[in-house]
N, C-alpha and C positions, 0 to 999 in steps of 0.2 A: 207473775214470775216470768221473766224473759231472759234469754241468753245465759241460762244457768248450765254450767258444765261440770262433769265428773260427779254428779249426784244422781242416784238411781231413780228416785221417786220425787221429781220436782213438784208434782201436784200436792204431795204431803207438805212440802216446804211452803207452798202457796197457802195452804190452810193455816200453817203456823203464823204466816204474815197476817192473815185475817184475824186470828185469835190472840196473838201476842203483841202486835204492834199497832200504832195508829195509822199505818200506811196502807195503801192499796196495792202497790207493786214495788218489787225490788228487782234489779237487773244486774247481769254481769258479775264482776268480782264481788260487789256488795251483796248480791244474792247468795253467792257461794259462801262468803264469810258468815252470813247469817245462818245458813244451813248447817255449817260446821259447829257454830255456837249452840245450835239447837240439838246437836247430837247426831246429825246425819254424817255418814262416812264418805269421804272422798274416795273414788275408785275409778280406774280406767274403764270406760264404757265402749271404746272403739274396738270392735271385734276384727280379727284377721280378714273375715269375709267382707266386711264393710270397707276396711282400708284398701283391700285389693280392688273392689269395685270403684272406689274413689280414684285410685291411681290409674285404672283403666280409663275412667272418664276424663282425666287430665290430658290424655293424648289428643282429645278433640275439643274438650270444654264446650260441648254442644248442649246448651240448656234447652230442652224441649220436652216438658212434661207430657205424658201420654195418659189418656183416660183408661182406667182399669188395666194398666200395663201389667204383664206377667213377669215375674222374676226369671231371669235367664236360667234355663235348665230345670225349672220347677213349674210346669204347666198348672194353671189354676191357682197358683200362689200369688196373690196380689201384693205388690210391695210399695205402692205409692199412696196408700191410704192408711195412715197411722194415727189419725186423730181419734181420740176416745172422748165422747161427750156423754154425760150421764145426767138424767133428770129424775127427780124423785119427789114423792108426796107421801106424808105419813097419815095416820088415821085421824089426826086432828086438823089436817089440811095445811100443815106447814110444808113449804116447798124448799128444795135445795138443788143445786146443780154443780157440776164439775166438768172441766175440759182440760185435756192434756195432749201434748204432741211433741215429737222431736223435730218437727218442722219438715219442710219440703226438701227432698233430695236435691243436691247440687245447688243449693241456694247460695247467694253471696254471703260472705262473712259479715255478720252484723244485721242480717235480715231478721225482722220480727214478723211473724205471721199473726193470724187472727186469734188463736187460742188464748193468749194472755190478755187480749184487749177486751175490756168489759164492753158489752154491747155488740161486739163483732162475733167472736167465737162462742160466747155464752152470755145469756142475760136471764135473770130471775127476778120477777116481781110477785111477791106473795099474794097480792090482791088480784092478780090477773092470770099469770102462768109463767112458763119458762120456755126457752128455746136454746138450741145449740146447733153448731154448724160443722161441716166437713168439706174438704175440697181445697181449691186454691184460695188461700187466705186473703190475698190482696182484694178479691171481689167482696168478701165479707167486710173487710175494713172500709172499702169505698162506700158501701151501702149501710154501714152500721147495722148489719143484717139481722143478727139475733134480737137486737133491740127493736128493729122494724117488725119482726114476726110477733113479738109480745105486744107492741102497740096496735098491730092489726087485730089481735085477739081482744084487746081492750075495746076496740071499736065494734066488736060483736062477731068477728069472723071465728070460725072453728079453727082448731090447730091445723088441720089439713088445708083449709082455705088460706090461712095466713101464710103457711109455708109455700103454697103454690103462687100466691101473689108476690111474695118476696123473690121467688125464682124468676117470675115474669118481669120483675123490675130489672133484674140483672140482664135478662135477654134484651129488654128495650134499650137499656143504656149502652150495651156493648154486644150487639147481635153477632158480629163476626167472631169475636173472641169466645162467645158462648158455645161455638161449635167445637172448640178445641180444649176446653177446660171443664172441670167438674165442680159443681157447687151443690151442696145438699143441706137440707134443714130437717131438724126433728123438733117437735114442740109438744107441750102438754099444758092444758089449762088447769085452773084451780079445782075443777070438777074431776080431774083425772083423765079427761079425754085426750087421746094421742093422735098426732098426725105427722106426716112426713112428705117431702117432695124433693126431687132432684132434677138437675139439668139432663143428665144422661143415665141410662140404666146401669145397675151395678151397685147402687147404694142399698145396703140392708141394715136393719135395726132390730134390736131385741127388746121384748117387753116381758115383765115379770110382775105378778100381782101378789097380794097378801096370801092367796091360797096356793102359792108356789107354782101357779100355772104360768108357763113361759112359752114364747114363740119367737121365731126368727122370720121377719117379714121383709119382702122386697118393696122398696119405695116406688111409687109411681114417678114418672119422669116426663120432661118435655120432649126429649128426643129418644128414639130407640137406638140400639147399638149399631144398626145398619146405616144410620144417618151420620155417624161420627166421621 
């Protein structure tokens, strides 16, 4: 599901595409038409706060994503990481994953990030494991990154090792760019082992098991915040 507008829960529409159609992806007006046909309500999602921020940005049109940037006037409130990736495994070993995002702020009209692209923002192979990504989507697309993480687990790497190797591949390919962008991976193998890795500090992930025990963890990273 890509370029879907005026629908509050596009991830739910994506599930309907998977369950109700022979297709893998719908985009733009066709995606919206399908959503409405499936009973999803069209509604204006642009808030006054977001519209004002966009109009302020138009004065300069300076596109310069910042790692772990804080929302103006709200210290500690991170506003440039809105990707939600989820990986799950049930008691019978069946795996599932989901990934949703509204996309990078100030992107060009028509830009598609990694979240809807199978193998970039999310990949699940029930025989091996699953991976999801966050950060600058172009890097995930360039590297088929989530697919790469799963394939590294297929070769015998642990989820943590697979995430770290995928990050290192991004660094090797674009060392200068890696200093100014964030890329993060989260992975789980079919045994339920979990791992994560990021380019820069600031990526956190949550885990929850069948005993309702949960935790919020900081991902290890290549660079520390002082090196950005």
